[in-house]
gemmi code that builds the backbone of each chain (N, CA, C; Angstrom):
import gemmi

chains = {
    "A": [
        ("MET", (0.960, -1.258, -0.012), (0.030, -0.221, 0.247), (0.917, 1.198, -0.068)),
        ("VAL", (2.277, 1.088, 0.821), (3.167, 2.483, 0.636), (3.519, 2.812, -0.775)),
        ("GLY", (3.536, 4.108, -1.248), (3.196, 4.921, -2.197), (2.219, 4.640, -3.249)),
        ("ARG", (1.222, 3.887, -3.091), (0.603, 3.316, -4.490), (-0.589, 4.871, -4.765)),
        ("LEU", (-0.096, 5.178, -6.125), (-0.913, 6.031, -6.095), (-2.435, 5.969, -6.523)),
        ("VAL", (-3.537, 6.244, -5.742), (-4.668, 6.287, -5.958), (-5.527, 7.587, -6.305)),
        ("VAL", (-5.965, 7.442, -7.360), (-6.120, 8.016, -8.597), (-7.316, 7.731, -9.482)),
        ("GLY", (-7.888, 8.782, -10.144), (-8.857, 8.140, -11.073), (-10.582, 7.560, -10.775)),
        ("ALA", (-10.273, 5.459, -10.360), (-11.015, 4.406, -10.075), (-11.757, 4.661, -8.918)),
        ("HIS", (-13.091, 4.648, -8.557), (-13.843, 4.192, -6.855), (-12.822, 2.818, -6.237)),
        ("TYR", (-12.431, 1.829, -6.467), (-11.419, 1.020, -6.308), (-12.272, 0.018, -5.469)),
        ("GLY", (-13.972, 0.240, -6.128), (-14.592, -0.867, -5.469), (-15.665, -0.312, -4.534)),
        ("VAL", (-15.308, 0.845, -3.831), (-15.336, 1.340, -2.078), (-17.248, 0.715, -2.505)),
        ("ARG", (-17.901, 1.411, -3.244), (-19.402, 0.899, -3.383), (-20.358, 0.274, -3.749)),
        ("ASP", (-18.999, -0.463, -4.163), (-19.771, -1.847, -4.384), (-19.902, -2.905, -3.189)),
        ("TRP", (-18.797, -2.414, -2.318), (-18.391, -3.273, -1.204), (-19.369, -2.432, -0.270)),
        ("LEU", (-19.431, -1.271, -0.002), (-20.731, -0.906, 0.636), (-22.306, -1.657, 0.351)),
        ("VAL", (-22.296, -1.727, -0.795), (-24.141, -2.186, -1.491), (-23.984, -3.274, -0.692)),
        ("GLN", (-22.889, -4.482, -0.694), (-22.680, -5.877, -0.474), (-23.070, -5.956, 0.845)),
        ("ARG", (-22.372, -4.953, 1.521), (-22.717, -5.136, 3.762), (-23.945, -4.284, 3.572)),
        ("GLY", (-24.567, -3.398, 3.075), (-25.846, -2.530, 3.298), (-26.705, -3.550, 3.279)),
        ("SER", (-27.047, -4.275, 1.384), (-28.166, -5.282, 1.568), (-27.909, -6.296, 2.263)),
        ("ALA", (-26.877, -6.898, 2.560), (-26.710, -7.989, 3.512), (-27.262, -7.679, 5.109)),
        ("VAL", (-27.475, -6.434, 5.393), (-27.629, -6.183, 7.108), (-29.167, -5.952, 7.392)),
        ("ILE", (-29.797, -5.292, 5.601), (-31.407, -5.378, 5.035), (-31.915, -7.155, 5.248)),
        ("MET", (-31.629, -7.619, 4.320), (-31.835, -9.048, 4.056), (-32.058, -9.759, 5.774)),
        ("ALA", (-30.532, -9.261, 6.798), (-30.389, -10.363, 7.693), (-31.445, -9.694, 9.310)),
        ("ILE", (-32.029, -8.772, 8.779), (-32.742, -8.045, 9.571), (-34.483, -8.489, 9.257)),
        ("TYR", (-34.598, -8.528, 7.588), (-35.687, -9.297, 7.046), (-35.873, -10.527, 7.872)),
        ("THR", (-35.167, -11.242, 7.597), (-34.948, -13.099, 7.736), (-35.199, -12.936, 9.535)),
        ("VAL", (-34.566, -12.255, 10.079), (-34.651, -12.509, 11.831), (-36.197, -11.910, 11.867)),
        ("ILE", (-36.610, -11.259, 11.612), (-37.900, -10.526, 11.888), (-38.989, -11.521, 11.170)),
        ("LEU", (-38.701, -12.654, 10.249), (-40.280, -13.288, 9.709), (-39.971, -14.696, 10.117)),
        ("VAL", (-38.785, -14.906, 10.615), (-38.140, -16.435, 11.254), (-39.008, -16.361, 12.272)),
        ("GLY", (-39.136, -15.191, 13.090), (-39.118, -14.715, 14.497), (-40.602, -14.823, 14.500)),
        ("TRP", (-41.137, -14.062, 13.215), (-43.401, -14.561, 13.682), (-43.598, -15.556, 12.857)),
        ("MET", (-42.912, -16.257, 12.264), (-43.410, -17.520, 11.329), (-43.567, -18.608, 12.915)),
        ("LEU", (-42.403, -18.152, 13.675), (-42.326, -18.900, 14.867), (-43.431, -18.648, 16.076)),
        ("ILE", (-43.981, -17.574, 16.492), (-44.632, -17.187, 16.990), (-46.013, -17.317, 16.759)),
        ("ALA", (-45.715, -16.977, 15.646), (-47.728, -17.301, 14.618), (-47.295, -18.182, 13.418)),
        ("PRO", (-47.263, -19.037, 13.506), (-46.871, -20.048, 12.406), (-48.114, -20.179, 11.237)),
        ("PRO", (-48.507, -19.729, 10.188), (-49.718, -19.878, 9.044), (-50.144, -20.966, 8.993)),
        ("ALA", (-51.093, -21.198, 9.321), (-51.618, -22.254, 9.420), (-52.278, -22.771, 8.036)),
        ("ASP", (-53.027, -21.786, 7.266), (-53.180, -22.737, 5.822), (-52.714, -21.442, 4.860)),
        ("TYR", (-53.530, -21.645, 3.338), (-53.088, -21.076, 2.453), (-53.643, -19.431, 2.856)),
        ("ALA", (-55.208, -19.498, 3.534), (-55.211, -18.071, 3.341), (-54.789, -17.224, 4.411)),
        ("ALA", (-53.864, -18.121, 5.479), (-53.398, -17.371, 6.709), (-52.228, -17.164, 5.984)),
        ("TRP", (-51.189, -17.535, 4.722), (-50.133, -17.639, 4.184), (-50.523, -16.006, 3.178)),
        ("LYS", (-51.104, -16.357, 2.260), (-51.871, -15.211, 1.506), (-51.724, -14.055, 2.224)),
        ("THR", (-52.427, -13.895, 3.353), (-52.756, -12.384, 3.710), (-51.438, -12.091, 4.845)),
        ("LEU", (-50.438, -12.965, 5.021), (-49.389, -12.609, 5.899), (-48.887, -11.725, 4.484)),
        ("PHE", (-48.475, -12.221, 3.116), (-48.056, -11.447, 2.248), (-48.685, -10.509, 1.296)),
        ("GLY", (-49.889, -10.578, 1.965), (-50.622, -9.754, 1.282), (-50.939, -7.974, 1.978)),
        ("THR", (-50.154, -8.174, 3.216), (-50.534, -6.648, 3.996), (-49.339, -5.597, 3.095)),
        ("GLY", (-49.870, -4.710, 3.119), (-48.968, -3.667, 2.559), (-47.675, -3.411, 3.080)),
        ("TRP", (-47.684, -3.779, 4.592), (-45.867, -3.384, 4.996), (-44.845, -4.267, 4.632)),
        ("MET", (-46.017, -5.826, 4.827), (-44.739, -7.237, 4.307), (-44.623, -6.750, 3.010)),
        ("ARG", (-44.908, -6.517, 1.941), (-45.088, -6.302, 0.430), (-43.533, -5.664, 0.216)),
        ("VAL", (-43.891, -4.436, 0.938), (-42.499, -3.363, 0.955), (-41.137, -3.628, 1.407)),
        ("ALA", (-41.571, -4.276, 3.152), (-40.449, -4.784, 3.136), (-39.474, -6.297, 2.663)),
        ("THR", (-40.741, -7.012, 1.762), (-40.615, -8.129, 1.544), (-39.399, -7.677, -0.081)),
        ("LEU", (-40.241, -6.689, -0.705), (-39.672, -6.038, -1.540), (-38.171, -5.196, -1.568)),
        ("PHE", (-38.253, -4.806, -0.623), (-36.705, -4.540, 0.527), (-35.603, -5.454, 0.086)),
        ("PHE", (-35.980, -6.736, 0.855), (-35.875, -7.691, 1.038), (-35.256, -7.979, -0.632)),
        ("PHE", (-36.273, -8.105, -1.649), (-35.668, -8.788, -2.793), (-34.579, -7.681, -3.776)),
        ("VAL", (-34.702, -6.883, -3.495), (-34.128, -5.693, -4.265), (-32.316, -6.160, -3.478)),
        ("SER", (-32.581, -5.928, -2.347), (-31.126, -6.357, -1.861), (-30.400, -8.084, -1.936)),
        ("LEU", (-31.443, -8.431, -1.688), (-30.473, -9.886, -2.447), (-30.267, -9.916, -3.986)),
        ("LEU", (-30.990, -9.020, -5.073), (-30.180, -8.700, -6.065), (-29.367, -8.068, -6.117)),
        ("LEU", (-29.061, -7.335, -5.273), (-27.697, -6.003, -5.458), (-27.046, -6.823, -4.803)),
        ("HIS", (-27.191, -7.754, -3.858), (-26.070, -8.205, -3.130), (-25.336, -9.732, -3.897)),
        ("ALA", (-26.825, -10.145, -4.399), (-26.114, -11.816, -6.008), (-25.615, -10.627, -6.885)),
        ("TRP", (-25.422, -9.797, -7.014), (-24.836, -9.294, -8.441), (-23.513, -8.808, -7.982)),
        ("VAL", (-23.047, -8.406, -6.822), (-21.737, -8.163, -6.536), (-20.914, -9.348, -5.746)),
        ("GLY", (-21.644, -10.280, -5.571), (-21.307, -11.650, -5.046), (-20.716, -13.087, -6.278)),
        ("MET", (-21.901, -12.957, -7.296), (-21.333, -12.619, -8.514), (-19.919, -12.794, -9.392)),
        ("ARG", (-20.569, -11.313, -9.476), (-19.282, -10.585, -10.444), (-17.742, -10.484, -9.652)),
        ("ASP", (-17.637, -10.848, -8.165), (-16.761, -11.049, -7.718), (-16.073, -12.608, -8.391)),
        ("ILE", (-17.068, -13.369, -8.027), (-16.594, -14.962, -8.909), (-16.481, -14.792, -10.027)),
        ("VAL", (-16.939, -14.409, -10.700), (-16.518, -14.227, -12.418), (-15.385, -13.627, -12.875)),
        ("MET", (-15.105, -12.193, -11.698), (-13.975, -11.308, -11.858), (-12.467, -12.814, -11.296)),
        ("ASP", (-12.825, -13.271, -10.069), (-11.973, -14.218, -10.105), (-11.930, -15.696, -10.729)),
        ("TYR", (-12.029, -16.497, -11.530), (-12.259, -17.081, -11.884), (-12.043, -17.252, -13.317)),
        ("VAL", (-12.837, -16.465, -14.080), (-13.368, -16.771, -15.501), (-12.379, -15.583, -16.334)),
        ("LYS", (-11.510, -16.126, -16.402), (-10.099, -15.615, -17.062), (-10.145, -14.803, -18.691)),
        ("PRO", (-10.611, -15.038, -19.648), (-11.199, -14.776, -20.491), (-11.942, -13.812, -21.027)),
        ("THR", (-11.585, -12.656, -21.672), (-12.402, -11.239, -21.588), (-13.458, -11.686, -21.803)),
        ("TRP", (-13.997, -11.983, -23.124), (-15.039, -12.271, -23.735), (-15.682, -12.822, -23.031)),
        ("LEU", (-15.756, -13.974, -22.095), (-16.291, -15.444, -21.139), (-16.946, -14.171, -20.248)),
        ("ARG", (-16.067, -13.650, -19.355), (-16.426, -12.961, -18.590), (-17.537, -11.901, -18.580)),
        ("LEU", (-17.312, -11.412, -19.926), (-18.017, -10.314, -20.433), (-19.665, -11.016, -20.255)),
        ("CYS", (-19.831, -12.261, -21.021), (-20.890, -12.894, -21.594), (-21.696, -13.174, -19.762)),
        ("ALA", (-20.475, -13.723, -18.810), (-21.593, -14.137, -17.207), (-21.741, -12.665, -17.099)),
        ("HIS", (-21.026, -11.766, -17.180), (-21.598, -10.307, -16.578), (-23.599, -10.319, -17.085)),
        ("VAL", (-23.250, -10.055, -18.328), (-24.309, -10.024, -19.281), (-25.433, -10.771, -18.943)),
        ("PHE", (-24.849, -12.241, -18.446), (-25.883, -13.373, -18.141), (-26.280, -12.883, -16.775)),
        ("ILE", (-25.510, -13.217, -15.721), (-26.062, -12.965, -14.531), (-26.905, -11.672, -14.194)),
        ("ILE", (-26.746, -10.597, -14.849), (-27.499, -9.254, -14.551), (-28.828, -9.472, -15.410)),
        ("LEU", (-28.752, -10.115, -16.217), (-30.644, -10.103, -17.226), (-30.942, -11.072, -16.740)),
        ("VAL", (-30.391, -12.136, -15.693), (-31.356, -13.044, -15.271), (-31.597, -12.500, -13.356)),
        ("LEU", (-30.853, -11.760, -12.852), (-31.091, -11.154, -11.498), (-32.457, -9.693, -12.157)),
        ("ILE", (-32.094, -9.316, -13.479), (-33.197, -8.110, -13.672), (-34.615, -8.961, -13.991)),
        ("ALA", (-34.342, -10.379, -14.729), (-35.534, -11.048, -14.340), (-36.481, -11.396, -13.134)),
        ("TYR", (-35.318, -12.182, -12.407), (-35.872, -12.056, -10.910), (-36.567, -11.148, -10.619)),
        ("ALA", (-35.831, -9.764, -10.380), (-36.177, -8.747, -10.110), (-37.839, -8.305, -10.396)),
        ("GLY", (-37.803, -8.530, -11.642), (-39.788, -8.554, -12.499), (-40.652, -9.421, -11.163)),
        ("TRP", (-40.007, -10.844, -11.942), (-40.637, -11.896, -11.291), (-41.129, -11.383, -9.866)),
        ("SER", (-40.488, -11.528, -8.993), (-40.549, -10.897, -7.589), (-41.622, -10.119, -7.240)),
        ("VAL", (-41.662, -9.115, -8.191), (-42.832, -8.001, -8.065), (-43.772, -8.498, -7.955)),
        ("GLN", (-44.049, -9.347, -9.510), (-45.411, -10.101, -9.749), (-45.974, -10.940, -8.637)),
        ("ILE", (-44.974, -11.779, -7.875), (-45.344, -12.546, -6.921), (-45.983, -12.089, -6.007)),
        ("LEU", (-45.427, -10.929, -5.367), (-45.871, -9.682, -4.320), (-47.204, -8.990, -4.550)),
        ("TRP", (-46.991, -8.445, -5.836), (-48.593, -7.621, -5.987), (-49.659, -8.858, -6.899)),
        ("ARG", (-49.337, -9.648, -7.312), (-50.593, -10.161, -7.526), (-51.733, -10.391, -7.323)),
        ("THR", (-52.615, -9.925, -7.450), (-53.835, -10.504, -6.861), (-54.549, -11.331, -6.859)),
    ],
    "B": [
        ("MET", (16.703, 5.473, -9.298), (16.126, 4.987, -7.487), (16.094, 3.846, -7.316)),
        ("SER", (17.058, 3.172, -5.963), (17.502, 1.704, -5.790), (16.349, 1.630, -4.352)),
        ("ASP", (15.309, 1.501, -4.863), (14.595, 0.163, -3.599), (15.304, -0.897, -2.658)),
        ("PRO", (15.902, -0.326, -1.266), (16.914, -1.420, -0.847), (16.288, -2.786, -0.841)),
        ("ALA", (14.645, -3.158, -0.680), (13.788, -4.223, -0.444), (13.493, -5.154, -1.371)),
        ("VAL", (13.741, -4.137, -2.695), (13.667, -4.902, -3.881), (15.110, -5.522, -4.021)),
        ("ASN", (16.085, -5.063, -3.888), (17.086, -5.255, -4.187), (17.948, -6.546, -2.808)),
        ("SER", (16.922, -6.606, -2.371), (17.648, -7.465, -0.710), (17.444, -8.306, -1.445)),
        ("PRO", (18.737, -9.198, -1.243), (18.403, -11.065, -1.488), (18.022, -11.874, -0.995)),
        ("ARG", (17.407, -11.445, 0.522), (16.977, -12.126, 1.110), (15.196, -12.091, 0.347)),
        ("LEU", (14.932, -11.293, -0.327), (13.504, -11.166, -0.719), (13.290, -12.102, -1.778)),
        ("HIS", (14.217, -11.579, -2.797), (14.486, -13.174, -3.987), (15.046, -13.798, -3.254)),
        ("ALA", (15.353, -14.255, -2.367), (15.653, -15.847, -1.847), (14.027, -16.845, -1.492)),
        ("ALA", (13.273, -15.687, -0.846), (12.035, -16.480, -0.249), (11.300, -16.300, -1.605)),
        ("ARG", (11.639, -16.508, -3.275), (10.754, -16.554, -3.573), (10.492, -17.149, -4.697)),
        ("PRO", (9.339, -18.068, -5.257), (8.654, -17.818, -5.378), (7.581, -18.583, -3.928)),
        ("VAL", (6.828, -17.711, -3.046), (6.131, -18.602, -1.910), (5.088, -18.931, -2.794)),
        ("TRP", (5.525, -20.961, -2.225), (3.553, -21.752, -2.705), (3.004, -21.701, -1.290)),
        ("TYR", (2.098, -21.338, -1.499), (0.909, -21.701, -0.546), (-0.067, -22.605, -0.857)),
        ("ASN", (-0.593, -23.370, 0.048), (-1.199, -24.296, -0.588), (-2.212, -24.165, 0.235)),
        ("LEU", (-3.323, -23.941, -1.454), (-4.581, -23.235, -1.011), (-5.440, -24.338, -1.195)),
        ("SER", (-5.110, -25.595, -1.064), (-6.014, -26.963, -1.618), (-7.338, -26.581, 0.321)),
        ("PRO", (-8.563, -26.745, -0.435), (-9.567, -26.902, 0.812), (-9.134, -27.458, 2.010)),
        ("VAL", (-8.188, -29.239, 1.461), (-8.105, -30.161, 2.793), (-6.839, -29.276, 3.435)),
        ("ASN", (-6.360, -28.408, 3.211), (-4.874, -27.707, 4.056), (-5.500, -26.638, 4.696)),
        ("LEU", (-6.639, -25.566, 3.932), (-6.916, -24.671, 5.032), (-7.426, -24.254, 6.446)),
        ("PRO", (-6.610, -23.537, 6.632), (-7.157, -23.504, 8.545), (-8.830, -22.989, 8.237)),
        ("ILE", (-8.981, -22.969, 9.386), (-10.868, -22.693, 9.381), (-11.569, -21.730, 9.301)),
        ("PRO", (-10.639, -20.420, 9.336), (-11.429, -18.925, 8.788), (-11.269, -19.306, 7.281)),
        ("GLY", (-10.195, -19.994, 6.574), (-9.792, -20.067, 5.558), (-10.932, -21.302, 4.887)),
        ("LEU", (-12.095, -22.209, 5.554), (-12.821, -22.706, 5.276), (-14.367, -22.489, 5.045)),
        ("VAL", (-14.550, -21.399, 6.698), (-15.407, -20.169, 6.717), (-15.543, -19.229, 5.401)),
        ("SER", (-14.646, -19.321, 5.132), (-14.331, -18.446, 3.442), (-14.978, -18.739, 2.782)),
        ("ILE", (-14.094, -19.956, 1.998), (-14.771, -20.740, 0.886), (-16.139, -21.315, 0.715)),
        ("PHE", (-16.333, -21.575, 1.804), (-17.394, -22.308, 2.025), (-18.735, -20.838, 2.005)),
        ("HIS", (-18.443, -19.510, 2.302), (-19.499, -18.772, 2.199), (-19.635, -18.630, 1.109)),
        ("ARG", (-18.615, -18.657, -0.103), (-18.483, -18.115, -1.561), (-18.959, -19.675, -1.634)),
        ("VAL", (-19.278, -20.263, -1.640), (-19.744, -21.731, -2.528), (-21.146, -21.604, -2.456)),
        ("SER", (-21.912, -21.438, -1.054), (-23.052, -21.517, -0.575), (-23.326, -19.957, -1.526)),
        ("GLY", (-23.005, -19.028, -1.819), (-23.747, -18.080, -2.633), (-23.748, -18.109, -3.511)),
        ("LEU", (-22.671, -19.029, -4.203), (-23.397, -19.453, -5.613), (-23.829, -20.479, -5.817)),
        ("ALA", (-24.543, -21.468, -4.777), (-25.819, -22.339, -5.301), (-26.982, -21.457, -4.578)),
        ("LEU", (-27.043, -20.651, -3.978), (-28.705, -19.828, -3.510), (-28.364, -19.074, -4.694)),
        ("PHE", (-27.633, -18.698, -5.369), (-27.591, -18.068, -6.530), (-28.348, -19.398, -7.697)),
        ("ALA", (-27.617, -19.686, -7.794), (-27.996, -21.068, -8.868), (-29.329, -21.963, -8.471)),
        ("GLY", (-29.746, -21.532, -7.025), (-30.875, -22.161, -6.568), (-32.571, -20.719, -6.745)),
        ("MET", (-31.679, -19.466, -7.191), (-32.705, -18.481, -6.784), (-34.258, -19.076, -7.508)),
        ("PHE", (-34.065, -19.718, -8.622), (-35.358, -19.945, -9.756), (-36.103, -20.445, -8.948)),
        ("TRP", (-35.382, -21.859, -8.819), (-36.547, -22.887, -8.093), (-36.792, -22.645, -6.953)),
        ("LEU", (-36.245, -21.650, -5.816), (-36.685, -20.924, -4.482), (-37.537, -20.089, -5.068)),
        ("LEU", (-37.666, -19.064, -5.704), (-38.400, -18.626, -6.178), (-39.760, -18.720, -7.413)),
        ("TYR", (-39.793, -19.757, -7.891), (-40.367, -21.004, -8.417), (-41.976, -20.975, -6.881)),
        ("LEU", (-41.151, -21.838, -6.180), (-41.664, -22.155, -5.227), (-42.602, -20.902, -3.933)),
        ("LEU", (-42.080, -19.954, -4.148), (-42.984, -18.648, -3.188), (-44.121, -18.339, -4.130)),
        ("ASP", (-43.777, -18.856, -5.004), (-44.571, -18.049, -6.461), (-45.762, -19.217, -6.202)),
        ("GLU", (-45.544, -20.427, -6.389), (-46.540, -21.255, -6.157), (-47.534, -21.691, -4.994)),
        ("SER", (-46.502, -20.676, -4.028), (-46.774, -20.822, -2.683), (-48.053, -19.738, -2.497)),
        ("LEU", (-48.429, -18.942, -3.182), (-48.921, -17.684, -2.978), (-50.033, -17.172, -4.149)),
        ("ALA", (-49.613, -17.943, -4.986), (-50.495, -17.936, -6.441), (-51.921, -17.875, -6.390)),
        ("SER", (-52.027, -18.972, -5.540), (-53.427, -19.181, -5.438), (-53.473, -20.725, -4.740)),
        ("ALA", (-55.093, -20.883, -4.366), (-54.561, -22.169, -3.752), (-54.817, -23.342, -3.629)),
        ("GLU", (-55.005, -23.543, -5.224), (-54.376, -24.507, -6.531), (-53.273, -24.892, -6.257)),
        ("SER", (-52.364, -23.725, -6.679), (-51.237, -24.237, -6.341), (-50.597, -23.638, -5.361)),
        ("PHE", (-51.396, -23.443, -4.242), (-50.615, -24.145, -3.014), (-50.491, -24.953, -2.643)),
        ("ALA", (-51.973, -25.600, -2.549), (-52.063, -27.656, -2.853), (-50.135, -27.771, -3.042)),
        ("ARG", (-50.098, -27.633, -4.826), (-49.102, -28.596, -5.775), (-47.724, -28.074, -4.782)),
        ("PHE", (-47.488, -26.391, -4.317), (-46.851, -26.193, -3.844), (-45.671, -27.349, -2.509)),
        ("LYS", (-47.245, -27.687, -1.643), (-47.169, -28.642, -0.630), (-46.536, -30.064, -0.929)),
        ("ALA", (-47.522, -30.280, -2.186), (-47.180, -31.307, -2.603), (-45.742, -31.792, -2.849)),
        ("ILE", (-44.863, -30.255, -3.923), (-43.622, -30.447, -3.834), (-42.831, -30.508, -2.789)),
        ("ALA", (-43.448, -29.770, -1.788), (-42.207, -29.860, -0.447), (-42.208, -30.894, 0.288)),
        ("ALA", (-43.917, -31.774, 0.325), (-43.563, -32.997, 0.724), (-43.007, -34.284, 0.345)),
        ("HIS", (-42.142, -33.806, -1.332), (-41.063, -34.949, -1.765), (-40.139, -35.392, -0.806)),
        ("PRO", (-39.293, -36.573, -0.643), (-38.211, -36.795, -0.176), (-36.853, -35.765, -0.469)),
        ("LEU", (-36.798, -36.110, -1.751), (-35.996, -35.336, -2.787), (-36.319, -33.582, -2.112)),
        ("ALA", (-37.042, -33.209, -2.279), (-37.298, -31.590, -2.604), (-37.232, -31.364, -1.076)),
        ("LYS", (-37.541, -32.232, 0.284), (-37.006, -31.558, 1.178), (-35.277, -31.871, 1.398)),
        ("LEU", (-34.869, -32.603, 1.060), (-33.516, -32.674, 0.721), (-32.984, -31.465, -0.297)),
        ("VAL", (-33.332, -31.234, -1.232), (-32.835, -30.227, -2.447), (-32.766, -28.837, -0.290)),
        ("LEU", (-34.155, -28.720, -0.234), (-34.737, -27.570, 0.271), (-33.476, -27.373, 1.765)),
        ("LEU", (-32.768, -28.707, 2.280), (-32.027, -28.435, 3.456), (-31.399, -28.327, 3.134)),
        ("GLY", (-30.525, -28.597, 1.625), (-28.949, -27.760, 1.269), (-29.008, -26.823, 0.920)),
        ("PHE", (-29.991, -25.830, 0.549), (-30.384, -24.565, 0.209), (-30.299, -24.110, 1.646)),
        ("GLY", (-31.504, -24.588, 2.545), (-30.907, -23.912, 4.036), (-30.185, -24.006, 4.998)),
        ("TRP", (-29.009, -25.008, 4.472), (-27.547, -25.287, 5.187), (-26.974, -24.132, 4.340)),
        ("SER", (-27.176, -23.818, 3.196), (-26.008, -23.409, 2.431), (-26.603, -21.453, 2.681)),
        ("PHE", (-27.553, -21.355, 3.251), (-28.426, -20.102, 3.384), (-27.449, -19.801, 5.136)),
        ("LEU", (-27.906, -20.602, 5.609), (-27.314, -20.463, 7.151), (-26.335, -20.047, 7.306)),
        ("HIS", (-25.380, -21.194, 6.521), (-23.772, -20.771, 6.459), (-23.397, -19.408, 6.228)),
        ("HIS", (-23.901, -19.044, 5.252), (-24.174, -17.774, 4.755), (-23.917, -16.383, 5.024)),
        ("PHE", (-25.740, -16.246, 6.576), (-25.935, -15.887, 7.111), (-24.802, -15.867, 8.589)),
        ("CYS", (-24.597, -16.613, 8.878), (-23.690, -16.901, 9.943), (-22.207, -16.259, 9.659)),
        ("ALA", (-21.659, -16.603, 8.380), (-20.292, -16.262, 8.331), (-20.212, -15.019, 7.887)),
        ("GLY", (-22.089, -14.234, 6.987), (-21.775, -13.115, 6.803), (-21.829, -12.015, 8.341)),
        ("ILE", (-22.738, -12.638, 9.280), (-22.335, -11.744, 10.468), (-21.014, -11.720, 11.207)),
        ("ARG", (-20.290, -12.704, 10.976), (-18.917, -12.752, 11.533), (-18.075, -11.780, 10.313)),
        ("PHE", (-18.044, -11.770, 9.313), (-17.591, -11.011, 8.204), (-18.223, -9.298, 8.488)),
        ("LEU", (-19.007, -8.975, 9.182), (-19.398, -7.672, 8.963), (-18.741, -7.193, 10.660)),
        ("LEU", (-18.802, -8.162, 11.389), (-17.683, -7.825, 12.531), (-16.634, -7.649, 12.780)),
        ("LEU", (-16.256, -8.435, 11.541), (-14.333, -8.169, 11.216), (-14.511, -6.989, 10.411)),
        ("ASP", (-15.481, -6.498, 9.469), (-15.347, -5.257, 9.074), (-15.028, -4.364, 9.679)),
        ("VAL", (-15.961, -3.919, 11.325), (-15.799, -3.070, 12.513), (-14.688, -3.479, 13.651)),
        ("HIS", (-13.545, -4.424, 12.987), (-12.703, -4.924, 13.741), (-12.832, -5.584, 15.070)),
        ("ILE", (-14.290, -6.398, 15.153), (-14.602, -7.039, 16.164), (-13.962, -8.344, 15.851)),
        ("GLY", (-12.977, -9.017, 16.958), (-12.707, -10.408, 16.862), (-11.822, -10.874, 15.778)),
        ("SER", (-10.567, -9.692, 15.247), (-9.755, -10.157, 14.181), (-8.265, -10.434, 14.891)),
        ("SER", (-8.725, -10.848, 15.971), (-7.072, -11.366, 16.311), (-7.341, -13.370, 16.273)),
        ("LEU", (-6.330, -13.304, 15.766), (-6.173, -14.910, 15.018), (-6.793, -15.563, 16.217)),
        ("GLU", (-6.752, -15.855, 17.507), (-7.259, -16.354, 17.911), (-8.516, -16.417, 18.057)),
        ("ALA", (-9.531, -15.012, 18.114), (-11.217, -14.910, 17.810), (-11.517, -15.512, 17.174)),
        ("ALA", (-10.372, -15.012, 15.703), (-11.341, -15.845, 14.628), (-11.111, -16.809, 14.095)),
        ("ARG", (-10.458, -17.143, 14.876), (-9.730, -19.257, 14.438), (-11.610, -19.994, 15.438)),
        ("ARG", (-11.900, -19.209, 16.626), (-12.559, -18.985, 17.758), (-13.801, -19.335, 16.939)),
        ("SER", (-14.245, -17.478, 15.983), (-15.636, -17.199, 15.315), (-15.884, -18.583, 14.402)),
        ("SER", (-14.857, -18.860, 13.448), (-14.889, -19.678, 12.755), (-15.303, -20.639, 13.007)),
        ("GLY", (-15.511, -21.483, 14.198), (-15.732, -22.684, 14.462), (-17.272, -22.661, 14.974)),
        ("ILE", (-17.399, -21.350, 15.365), (-18.706, -21.362, 16.252), (-19.433, -20.867, 14.358)),
        ("VAL", (-19.406, -20.209, 14.002), (-19.908, -19.937, 12.553), (-20.662, -21.407, 11.904)),
        ("PHE", (-19.219, -22.590, 11.892), (-19.824, -23.521, 11.494), (-20.593, -24.221, 12.774)),
        ("GLY", (-20.530, -24.573, 13.650), (-21.262, -25.322, 14.848), (-22.839, -24.375, 15.182)),
        ("VAL", (-22.935, -23.214, 14.625), (-24.375, -22.667, 14.988), (-25.076, -23.075, 13.396)),
        ("SER", (-23.921, -22.848, 12.472), (-24.789, -23.386, 11.370), (-25.737, -24.911, 10.772)),
        ("LEU", (-24.843, -25.323, 11.477), (-24.861, -26.730, 11.330), (-26.378, -26.951, 12.483)),
        ("LEU", (-26.087, -26.712, 13.284), (-27.464, -26.333, 14.674), (-28.578, -26.018, 13.920)),
        ("LEU", (-28.436, -25.021, 13.371), (-29.804, -24.968, 12.837), (-30.300, -25.232, 11.571)),
        ("THR", (-29.201, -26.070, 10.691), (-29.102, -26.941, 9.874), (-30.216, -28.305, 10.108)),
        ("VAL", (-29.650, -28.492, 11.228), (-30.380, -29.562, 11.724), (-31.776, -29.386, 12.501)),
        ("ILE", (-31.820, -28.313, 13.354), (-33.252, -27.650, 13.292), (-34.085, -27.495, 12.017)),
        ("LEU", (-33.790, -26.697, 11.515), (-34.612, -26.970, 10.351), (-35.033, -28.287, 9.270)),
        ("GLY", (-33.838, -29.261, 9.483), (-33.651, -30.796, 9.074), (-35.609, -31.501, 9.955)),
        ("ALA", (-34.926, -31.168, 11.405), (-36.517, -31.596, 12.207), (-37.541, -31.340, 11.623)),
        ("ARG", (-37.625, -29.697, 11.364), (-39.099, -29.317, 10.857), (-39.462, -30.167, 9.795)),
        ("LEU", (-38.355, -29.947, 9.228), (-39.033, -30.545, 6.951), (-39.882, -31.904, 7.588)),
        ("TRP", (-38.935, -33.121, 8.219), (-39.627, -34.007, 8.378), (-40.817, -34.463, 9.506)),
    ],
}
model = gemmi.Model(1)
for chain_id, residues in chains.items():
    chain = gemmi.Chain(chain_id)
    for i, (resn, *xyz) in enumerate(residues, 1):
        res = gemmi.Residue()
        res.name, res.seqid = resn, gemmi.SeqId(i, " ")
        for name, pos in zip(("N", "CA", "C"), xyz):
            atom = gemmi.Atom()
            atom.name, atom.element = name, gemmi.Element(name[0])
            atom.pos, atom.b_iso = gemmi.Position(*pos), 0.0
            res.add_atom(atom)
        chain.add_residue(res)
    model.add_chain(chain)
structure = gemmi.Structure()
structure.add_model(model)
structure.setup_entities()
């Protein structure tokens, strides 16, 4: 690190923060959801549907999914950068991951807001 | 400009340094780390099926019945348990990494101990999850 010139790029600090921030959001959501399921386990479909039908639950779950997709992007990007050496293949893998995650984003919104 | 460190004969004699990074030779914090990566990859790979299951469970009463039937299959239970372990390890190891980020438990002793705790807690929770699945 001594004498290194730090100019120009942002050196991944933003991605690092996104990874950590999204992790904290998902952890809080998971702990609350699991706690809720232990206290009041939904007995049947109606109860399960009602749980995910309330406004706050939809928004909280949307936060979870957005965090999940951002988190998966940073993690998968790191894995691809570490192991996929040919540039064209790495680029293809990155594009594939982005497309898959965008599709999941649309799907999760559909799951949550379908009547 | 001559850098004494670069021209030091000791430095050259020590090269190349060969680290054995095979998983069987990794110290336990290294195992936590590589399992964190593998479990994250597994969860990404399984995300389609897990989203599909959530979709089936919420879409309608009929699809909920299909979801119940899928989740009752022993093979599906086994796969779900695998994803459960992946999630729990990723969760526990992730909390450990967050604590390391803020310099909690970063000494060698503490890091080794917390690695053991990560494996212990995530495996214990996986066993509890398995008991609830069956």
